[in-house]
C-alpha positions in Angstrom: -9.7 64.1 12.0 -7.4 62.7 9.3 -5.6 60.7 12.0 -8.9 59.2 13.2 -9.9 58.3 9.7 -6.5 56.5 9.2 -7.0 54.6 12.4 -10.5 53.6 11.3 -9.1 52.3 7.9 -6.3 50.4 9.7 -8.9 48.9 12.0 -11.1 47.8 9.1 -8.1 46.2 7.4 -7.2 44.2 10.5 -10.8 43.1 10.8 -10.8 42.2 7.1 -7.5 40.2 7.4 -8.9 38.4 10.5 -12.0 37.5 8.6 -10.0 36.2 5.6 -7.8 34.2 8.0 -10.9 32.7 9.6 -12.3 31.7 6.2 -9.0 30.2 5.1 -8.1 28.3 8.3 -10.3 25.3 7.5 -8.6 25.0 4.2 -5.2 25.2 5.8 -6.1 22.5 8.4 -7.4 20.2 5.6 -4.5 20.9 3.2 -2.7 17.6 4.2 -5.7 15.5 3.3 -5.8 13.8 -0.1 -9.0 14.3 -2.2 -7.9 12.6 -5.4 -7.7 8.9 -6.3 -5.1 6.7 -4.6 -1.6 6.8 -6.3 -1.8 4.0 -8.9 0.7 1.1 -8.8 -0.6 -0.9 -11.8 -1.0 0.0 -15.5 -4.8 -0.4 -15.3 -5.0 1.9 -12.3 -2.9 4.5 -14.1 -5.1 4.3 -17.1 -8.2 4.8 -14.9 -6.5 7.8 -13.3 -5.6 9.3 -16.6 -9.1 8.7 -17.9 -10.6 10.4 -14.8 -8.4 13.5 -15.2 -9.1 13.6 -19.0 -12.9 13.5 -18.6 -12.8 15.9 -15.7 -11.1 18.6 -17.8 -13.6 18.0 -20.6 -16.4 18.6 -18.1 -14.6 21.8 -16.9 -14.3 23.1 -20.4 -18.0 22.3 -21.1 -19.0 23.9 -17.8 -17.1 27.1 -18.6 -18.3 27.3 -22.2 -22.0 26.7 -21.4 -22.2 28.9 -18.4 -20.0 31.6 -20.0 -22.3 31.9 -22.9 -25.4 31.8 -20.7 -24.1 34.5 -18.3 -22.8 36.6 -21.2 -26.2 36.4 -22.9 -28.1 37.3 -19.7 -25.8 40.3 -19.1 -25.4 41.6 -22.6 -29.1 41.3 -23.5 -30.6 42.5 -20.3 -33.8 44.6 -20.4 -32.2 47.4 -18.4 -30.0 48.4 -21.4 -33.1 48.4 -23.7 -32.6 45.1 -25.4 -35.7 43.7 -27.0 -35.8 39.8 -27.2 -35.7 38.4 -30.7 -38.5 36.1 -31.9 -37.3 33.1 -33.8 -38.0 29.3 -33.8 -36.6 26.1 -35.3 -33.1 27.3 -36.1 -31.7 24.4 -38.2 -28.1 25.3 -37.8 -28.3 25.6 -34.0 -30.1 22.3 -33.7 -27.5 20.5 -35.8 -24.7 22.1 -33.7 -26.1 21.1 -30.3 -26.7 17.5 -31.6 -23.4 16.9 -33.4 -21.1 18.6 -30.9 -22.2 16.5 -27.9 -22.1 13.4 -30.1 -18.4 14.1 -31.0 -17.6 14.8 -27.4 -19.0 11.5 -26.4 -17.0 9.7 -29.1 -13.9 11.6 -27.9 -14.4 10.2 -24.4 -15.6 6.8 -25.4 -12.4 5.8 -27.2 -10.0 5.9 -24.3 -12.7 4.5 -21.9 -13.2 1.5 -24.2 -9.5 0.8 -24.4 -9.3 0.8 -20.6 -12.3 -1.4 -20.1 -11.0 -4.0 -22.6 -7.6 -4.0 -20.8 -9.3 -4.5 -17.5 -11.0 -7.6 -18.8 -7.9 -9.2 -20.4 -7.1 -12.0 -17.9 -5.1 -14.1 -20.4 -1.6 -15.5 -19.8 -1.4 -14.9 -16.0 1.7 -15.7 -14.1 -0.3 -17.0 -11.2 -4.0 -17.6 -10.2 -5.6 -17.0 -6.8 -9.2 -17.9 -5.9 -10.9 -15.4 -3.7 -14.0 -16.3 -1.7 -16.0 -13.8 0.2 -17.6 -14.8 3.6 -19.5 -13.0 6.2 -17.2 -11.3 7.2 -13.7 -12.4 6.0 -11.9 -13.3 2.8 -10.6 -16.7 1.7 -7.5 -16.9 -0.5 -6.5 -20.1 -2.3 -3.2 -20.3 -4.2 -4.4 -22.8 -6.8 -0.9 -23.5 -8.3 0.8 -23.9 -5.0 -1.8 -26.0 -3.2 -2.4 -23.9 -0.1 -4.8 -21.3 1.2 -5.9 -19.3 4.2 -8.5 -17.0 5.6 -8.0 -13.2 6.1 -9.9 -11.5 8.9 -10.0 -8.1 10.6 -7.1 -7.6 13.0 -8.1 -4.3 14.6 -8.5 -4.9 18.4 -12.0 -4.8 19.8 -10.8 -2.3 22.3 -10.2 0.2 19.5 -13.6 -0.5 18.0 -15.3 0.1 21.3 -13.2 3.3 21.9 -11.5 1.9 25.0 -8.1 2.4 23.3 -6.7 5.0 20.8 -7.4 4.0 17.2 -4.4 2.8 15.3 -3.0 4.2 12.0 -4.7 1.6 9.9 -7.9 1.4 12.0 -10.3 -1.2 10.4 -7.9 -1.7 7.5 -5.6 -4.3 9.0 -5.8 -8.1 8.7 -4.2 -11.2 10.2 -3.3 -12.8 6.9 -2.8 -10.5 3.9 -2.9 -11.7 0.3 0.8 -11.9 -0.8 1.9 -11.6 -4.4 5.2 -11.0 -6.2 6.0 -7.7 -7.9 5.7 -7.5 -11.7 3.6 -10.7 -11.9 0.2 -10.8 -13.6 -2.1 -12.2 -11.0 -5.4 -13.6 -12.2 -8.2 -13.5 -9.5 -11.1 -15.9 -9.6 -13.7 -14.2 -7.3 -16.8 -15.8 -5.8 -18.8 -15.8 -2.5 -20.0 -18.4 -0.1 -23.1 -16.6 1.3 -24.1 -13.1 0.1 -22.8 -10.7 -2.5 -19.4 -9.1 -1.6 -17.0 -7.0 -3.7 -13.2 -7.2 -3.7 -11.8 -3.7 -4.1 -8.2 -2.4 -4.0 -8.2 1.2 -5.4 -4.4 1.3 -5.9 -4.7 -1.7 -8.3 -7.7 -0.4 -10.1 -9.6 -3.6 -9.2 -13.2 -3.8 -8.1 -15.1 -7.0 -8.8 -18.3 -8.3 -7.2 -18.2 -11.7 -5.5 -21.5 -13.5 -6.2 -22.5 -16.8 -4.7 -22.8 -19.5 -7.4 -20.7 -17.5 -9.9 -17.0 -17.2 -10.6 -15.9 -13.8 -11.9 -12.3 -13.0 -12.9 -10.1 -10.0 -13.0 -6.4 -9.3 -12.7 -3.7 -6.9 -11.6 0.1 -6.5 -12.0 1.6 -4.5 -9.2 4.7 -2.6 -10.3 5.9 -1.5 -6.9 6.5 -3.5 -3.7 4.5 -2.4 -0.7 1.3 -2.9 1.3 -2.0 -1.9 -0.3 -5.3 -1.7 1.4 -8.9 -2.0 0.2 -12.4 -2.9 1.5 -15.5 -4.9 0.7 -17.4 -2.5 -1.5 -20.8 -4.2 -1.3 -23.2 -3.9 1.6 -22.9 -7.5 2.8 -24.4 -7.4 6.3 -24.0 -5.8 9.7 -20.2 -6.4 9.8 -19.7 -5.0 6.3 -17.4 -2.3 7.7 -15.1 -4.9 9.3 -14.1 -6.7 6.1 -10.9 -5.1 4.9 -8.5 -6.2 2.2 -4.7 -6.1 2.5 -2.4 -7.0 -0.3 1.4 -7.3 0.4 3.5 -7.0 -2.8 7.0 -8.6 -2.3 10.0 -8.9 -4.4 10.3 -12.2 -6.3 12.9 -13.5 -3.9 10.9 -12.6 -0.8 7.8 -14.1 -2.3 9.6 -17.4 -3.0 10.7 -17.5 0.6 7.1 -16.8 1.8 5.6 -19.5 -0.5 8.1 -22.0 0.9 7.1 -21.1 4.4 3.4 -21.5 3.6 4.0 -24.9 2.1 6.0 -26.0 5.1 3.0 -24.9 7.3 0.6 -26.9 5.2 2.9 -30.0 5.3 3.3 -29.7 9.0 -0.5 -29.4 9.5 -1.1 -32.3 7.2 1.3 -34.5 9.1 0.0 -33.6 12.5 -0.5 -37.1 14.1 -3.4 -35.7 16.2 -5.4 -34.8 13.1 -8.4 -37.1 12.5 -8.6 -37.9 8.8 -11.6 -38.7 6.6 -11.6 -42.2 5.1 -11.7 -40.8 1.5 -8.8 -38.4 2.1 -6.7 -41.2 3.6 -7.4 -43.5 0.6 -6.4 -40.7 -1.8 -3.1 -40.0 0.0 -2.5 -43.7 0.6 -2.7 -44.4 -3.2 0.2 -42.1 -3.8 2.2 -43.6 -0.9 1.5 -47.1 -2.3 2.6 -46.1 -5.8 5.9 -44.7 -4.4 6.8 -47.5 -2.0 4.8 -50.7 -2.6 3.8 -51.1 -6.2 7.1 -52.7 -7.3 6.5 -55.8 -5.2 2.7 -56.0 -4.7 1.7 -54.5 -8.1 -0.8 -51.8 -8.9 -3.5 -54.4 -8.9 -2.6 -55.7 -5.4 -2.1 -59.2 -6.8 1.6 -59.4 -6.0 4.1 -61.7 -7.8 3.4 -65.4 -7.5 6.1 -67.2 -5.5 7.9 -64.0 -4.6 5.6 -61.3 -3.2 2.2 -62.0 -1.6 -1.0 -60.5 -2.9 -2.7 -57.8 -0.8 -6.0 -58.2 -2.5 -7.8 -60.6 -0.3 -4.9 -60.9 2.1 -5.7 -62.3 5.6 -3.3 -59.8 7.1 -4.8 -56.8 5.3 -8.4 -57.8 6.0 -7.6 -59.0 9.5 -6.9 -57.0 12.7 -5.5 -53.6 11.8 -2.9 -53.8 14.6 -1.2 -56.8 12.9 -0.9 -54.9 9.6 0.3 -51.8 11.4 3.1 -53.8 13.1 4.1 -55.4 9.9 4.4 -52.1 8.1 6.3 -50.5 11.0 8.7 -53.4 11.7 8.8 -55.5 8.6 9.1 -59.3 8.7 12.4 -61.1 9.1 13.4 -63.6 6.5 11.3 -62.0 3.9 11.6 -59.0 1.5 9.1 -57.1 3.6 11.2 -54.3 5.1 10.3 -51.8 7.8 8.8 -48.5 6.6 9.4 -46.5 9.8 11.0 -43.8 7.6 7.5 -42.8 6.4 5.5 -40.3 8.4 2.7 -41.4 10.7 0.2 -40.0 8.3 1.7 -41.7 5.3 1.7 -45.1 7.1 -1.9 -44.6 8.2 -2.8 -43.6 4.7 -1.3 -46.6 3.0 -2.8 -49.0 5.5 -6.2 -47.4 4.9 -5.7 -47.6 1.1 -4.9 -51.3 1.1 -7.8 -52.2 3.4 -10.2 -50.3 1.1 -9.0 -51.1 -2.4 -9.4 -53.8 -5.0 -11.6 -56.5 -3.4 -10.8 -55.3 0.2 -13.7 -53.4 1.7 -13.2 -53.2 5.4 -14.5 -49.6 5.6 -11.9 -48.9 8.3 -9.7 -45.7 8.5 -6.4 -46.0 10.2 -5.5 -42.8 12.0 -1.9 -41.3 12.4 -2.3 -41.2 16.2 -2.6 -45.0 16.2 0.6 -45.3 14.2 2.4 -42.9 16.5 1.4 -44.9 19.5 2.6 -48.1 17.9 6.1 -46.7 17.3 6.7 -46.3 21.0 
């Protein structure tokens, strides 16, 4: 009989252990998941994280204190032990305590919170400025001090979205052109939108700012560690809201300088593409600079030239005549005169300066010379 009882106890222990294991198995399976905020890589994000932990533990202490007193009172003064409830009203001391103590707790939390908020809004003395524009459904980045910009769109293949391929590691959080910034540089962000309200949010930076059409909001971050950081549009901006990720690549200063040089080279190459069709106004604006660098010494800024030495372009029969003649003159020069060939200039620069002279001073032809025509005339 004793042996049977021992067996029964052993069986109950095994069943109990199996039950405990079943209860703990979901926790074990989810142990690798992270439930806290992303690891901060900026001072602001670290302050936000510290503030979150600080207020969390204040809430824990308040929870334990309030519910501890409540459960103690219920248990200690229960009817079953013969306790008779006291009859009292309007205890002045109690009312003062439960008014003053919460007020002091709020002040205790408000001081660090206010410091963090003020630091979040201090966009003064930035090392660089980037304008961010939200579109349905992509981001536009303009590097205002370097003169280039690009769009950043979702890169996740459609086959993954439609479940025809296995989903990648960064599913719906990968883009074709990430925002690139240097490490340890204060980056000011000017944020707006072109259509509806968006929100630019990168948790690791502690940055979340609404992008509102017609308004420019600013914020900043200073990444302290190179790497790739991901975020998402945090405003419900339409049916493709879930396909509007943000990726920021933080490079070392040397790597960033190399990247900026490559971006500028791309812009220059695109600008000088002879197949590009330019607007008259843009050609005039560029042509003015080309003229100032190459022509103004002889023909003067006023286009009047120098009497007896260099002809005036203002009112010139060549400039106001057939464009092919002026094009040939700029490309080949004119023998026996000071007019040299300017073939060393790009097709776009030649087209721009021709357009400028034909639409400046008293010349109003309204014609825009295109780089393709210059390229064809070179051959």
